[in-house]
C-alpha positions as CSV (number, residue, x, y, z in Angstrom):
1,A,74.9,123.6,33.8
2,A,73.1,120.7,32.3
3,W,69.7,119.7,33.6
4,G,69.8,117.6,36.7
5,Q,73.1,118.9,38.0
6,A,71.3,120.9,40.7
7,Y,70.1,117.5,42.1
8,Q,73.6,116.1,42.5
9,T,74.2,116.9,46.1
10,P,75.5,114.6,48.8
11,E,72.0,113.8,49.9
12,N,71.2,112.6,46.4
13,S,74.4,110.9,45.5
14,F,72.5,107.7,44.6
15,A,71.1,109.2,41.4
16,D,73.2,108.9,38.2
17,F,72.6,111.9,35.9
18,G,75.3,110.9,33.3
19,Y,72.8,109.8,30.6
20,L,70.5,112.8,31.2
21,N,73.3,115.2,31.0
22,G,74.6,113.7,27.8
23,V,71.2,113.8,26.0
24,S,70.6,117.3,27.3
25,Q,73.8,118.4,25.6
26,G,72.6,116.8,22.4
27,F,69.3,118.5,22.7
28,K,71.0,121.8,23.3
29,V,73.0,121.4,20.1
30,S,69.8,120.5,18.1
31,A,67.9,123.5,19.6
32,A,70.7,125.9,18.8
33,K,70.8,124.7,15.2
34,H,67.0,125.1,15.0
35,D,67.2,128.6,16.6
36,S,69.9,129.7,14.1
37,T,67.7,128.5,11.2
38,K,64.7,130.4,12.5
39,A,66.8,133.5,12.9
40,A,68.2,133.3,9.4
41,T,64.7,132.7,8.0
42,A,63.3,135.7,10.0
43,A,66.1,137.9,8.6
44,A,65.3,136.6,5.1
45,L,61.6,137.4,5.6
46,Q,62.5,140.9,6.7
47,K,64.6,141.4,3.6
48,D,62.1,139.9,1.2
49,P,58.8,138.5,2.4
50,N,58.2,136.7,-0.8
51,G,61.7,135.2,-0.9
52,V,61.1,132.5,1.6
53,S,59.4,129.3,0.7
54,P,56.1,128.7,2.5
55,Y,57.3,125.1,2.8
56,E,60.3,126.2,4.8
57,L,58.1,128.3,7.1
58,R,55.8,125.3,7.6
59,R,58.8,123.0,8.3
60,L,60.1,125.3,11.0
61,N,56.7,125.7,12.5
62,D,56.1,121.9,12.5
63,I,59.5,121.3,14.2
64,T,58.8,123.9,16.9
65,M,55.3,122.4,17.6
66,G,56.5,118.8,17.3
67,V,59.4,119.1,19.7
68,E,57.0,120.3,22.4
69,R,54.6,117.4,21.7
70,V,57.5,114.9,22.0
71,F,57.5,115.8,25.8
72,L,53.9,114.7,26.2
73,A,53.5,111.3,27.9
74,H,50.8,109.0,29.2
75,G,50.4,110.6,32.6
76,K,51.4,108.9,35.8
77,K,53.9,106.5,34.3
78,E,56.1,109.4,33.1
79,T,55.0,112.3,35.3
80,G,54.1,110.8,38.6
81,Q,50.6,112.3,38.3
82,P,47.8,110.8,36.2
83,W,46.3,114.0,35.0
84,F,49.5,115.7,33.8
85,K,51.2,114.6,30.6
86,H,54.3,116.8,30.2
87,V,57.5,115.0,31.4
88,I,59.6,118.2,31.9
89,F,57.1,120.5,33.7
90,T,53.9,119.9,35.7
91,P,52.1,122.0,38.2
92,S,53.5,121.6,41.7
93,A,51.7,119.2,44.0
94,V,52.5,121.5,47.0
95,N,52.5,125.0,45.5
96,S,49.8,126.0,43.0
97,Y,51.9,128.9,41.8
98,K,55.0,126.9,40.8
99,A,55.9,124.1,38.4
100,T,57.7,120.9,39.2
101,K,60.6,120.3,36.9
102,M,61.0,116.7,35.8
103,P,58.3,115.5,38.3
104,L,59.1,111.8,38.0
105,V,62.7,112.5,38.8
106,A,61.8,114.8,41.6
107,I,59.6,112.1,43.2
108,G,62.4,109.6,43.2
109,L,64.8,112.1,44.7
110,A,62.4,113.3,47.3
111,T,61.7,109.7,48.4
112,K,65.4,108.8,48.2
113,D,64.3,105.7,46.1
114,A,67.5,105.1,44.0
115,K,65.8,102.5,41.7
116,Q,62.9,104.8,41.0
117,A,65.1,107.9,40.6
118,N,67.5,106.3,38.2
119,F,64.6,104.8,36.2
120,A,63.0,108.3,36.0
121,I,66.2,109.9,35.0
122,G,66.6,107.4,32.2
123,R,63.0,107.8,31.1
124,V,63.1,111.6,31.0
125,G,66.4,111.3,29.1
126,Q,64.7,109.2,26.5
127,F,62.1,111.9,25.9
128,I,64.9,114.5,25.6
129,R,66.8,112.3,23.1
130,R,63.6,111.9,21.0
131,A,63.1,115.6,21.0
132,A,66.7,116.2,19.7
133,L,66.2,113.5,17.0
134,F,62.9,115.1,16.0
135,A,64.5,118.5,15.7
136,N,67.3,117.1,13.6
137,S,65.2,115.0,11.2
138,S,61.8,116.6,10.8
139,F,60.8,118.0,7.5
140,V,57.8,118.8,5.4
141,T,58.1,117.5,1.9
142,P,56.3,119.8,-0.6
143,Y,54.1,118.3,-3.2
144,P,55.2,119.0,-6.8
145,V,53.3,121.9,-8.2
């Protein structure tokens, strides 16, 4: 199930998750491609540790770190809370042992504010789309030796 489908209940029928579901599928494809590249590189390292370019290892590491950084925002505008910056997960406002998933979307759904919920869904979708694009296009160009 794509992200957001759990929220599509009769009580929350005002929220349109179409865009979010679409970009989530694109991110899923990008992540799978990255995972298969990492697995192939790990296998190559097991076979011959000196046979893998350090630039390839750096590229994979940069993509992994960079994708996570794409999800960092400017606080309240994207997360609903000024002191948290991650748009996908923030600590729960009501339970200190749990996380809130897509907090800006959760706020819109909880308040039944269709305008805010649909804005939040689109905004989170933009972050997911950027992460997919980053995973597909990031590279480290080695300097000529």
